[in-house]
C-alpha positions as a printed Julia matrix, in Angstrom:
80×3 Matrix{Float64}:
 34.32  26.71  -11.56
 36.38  23.19   -9.9
 34.83  20.01  -11.93
 34.07  18.04   -8.72
 31.72  21.3    -7.38
 28.15  20.94   -8.11
 26.0   23.07   -9.9
 24.41  26.07   -8.03
 21.07  24.47   -8.83
 21.9   20.69   -8.07
 19.1   20.28   -5.26
 16.78  17.51   -4.85
 13.67  17.36   -3.52
 12.04  15.02   -0.79
  8.6   13.45   -1.6
  5.83  14.99    0.56
  5.0   11.57    1.67
  8.41  10.79    3.12
  8.4   13.87    4.93
  5.06  13.27    6.42
  6.12  10.18    7.65
  9.16  11.73    9.31
  7.07  14.12   11.16
  4.48  11.25   12.29
  7.1    9.18   13.52
  8.02  12.21   15.58
  4.93  12.85   17.03
  4.74   8.99   17.69
  8.06   8.7    19.36
  7.16  11.77   21.82
  3.79  10.22   22.78
  5.5    6.8    22.82
  7.86   8.36   25.05
  5.47  10.05   27.24
  3.4    7.04   27.92
  6.06   4.86   28.4
  8.28   7.04   31.17
  4.6    7.43   32.75
  4.16   3.22   32.56
  7.73   2.83   33.7
  7.82   5.29   36.75
  4.15   6.16   37.62
  4.9    9.65   37.2
  2.01  12.04   35.09
  2.96  15.15   37.05
  4.2   17.11   34.7
  4.53  19.95   36.72
  7.34  17.67   39.12
 10.1   19.15   39.08
 11.8   15.45   38.85
 10.58  14.4    35.38
 10.77  18.18   33.77
 13.68  16.89   31.67
 11.24  13.92   29.9
  8.48  16.32   29.53
 10.95  18.89   27.35
 12.04  15.84   25.27
  8.68  15.12   24.42
  7.04  18.62   24.22
 10.09  19.14   21.56
  9.1   15.84   19.65
  5.83  16.29   19.57
  5.66  19.96   18.66
  8.01  19.59   15.64
  5.92  16.51   14.8
  2.8   18.38   14.9
  3.69  21.77   13.51
  5.59  19.64   10.3
  2.48  18.02    9.68
  0.49  21.01    9.55
  3.02  22.91    7.18
  3.23  19.55    4.94
 -0.57  19.19    4.8
 -1.09  22.63    3.51
 -1.94  22.29   -0.03
  0.68  25.26   -2.35
 -1.35  27.43   -4.4
 -1.13  26.94   -8.13
  0.54  29.31  -10.64
 -1.51  31.08  -12.89
C-alpha cells in the first residue's frame, strides 16, 4: 500500500447535531425562498407556469430538509 493513501477504514462520523442543523437550514431556506418570492412578485399560485422554476427549487429544498430531519430523528436500535 502506498504511504500517503488513507487506510481502508479511515472514516470520520459527522455528529448528528450538525446534520440536523444542515437539514433544518435546507428546510428554512426553502420556506424563506417561497415567502420572499411570493412577497416580491405577488405570485402565490403554484400552478402558474411562469413560477414553476422557483417552486421546483422550493420543493427540492423543503423535501430534502424534511426527509433529512425525519431520518436523523429516528432512534437507532441498541445492539445486544
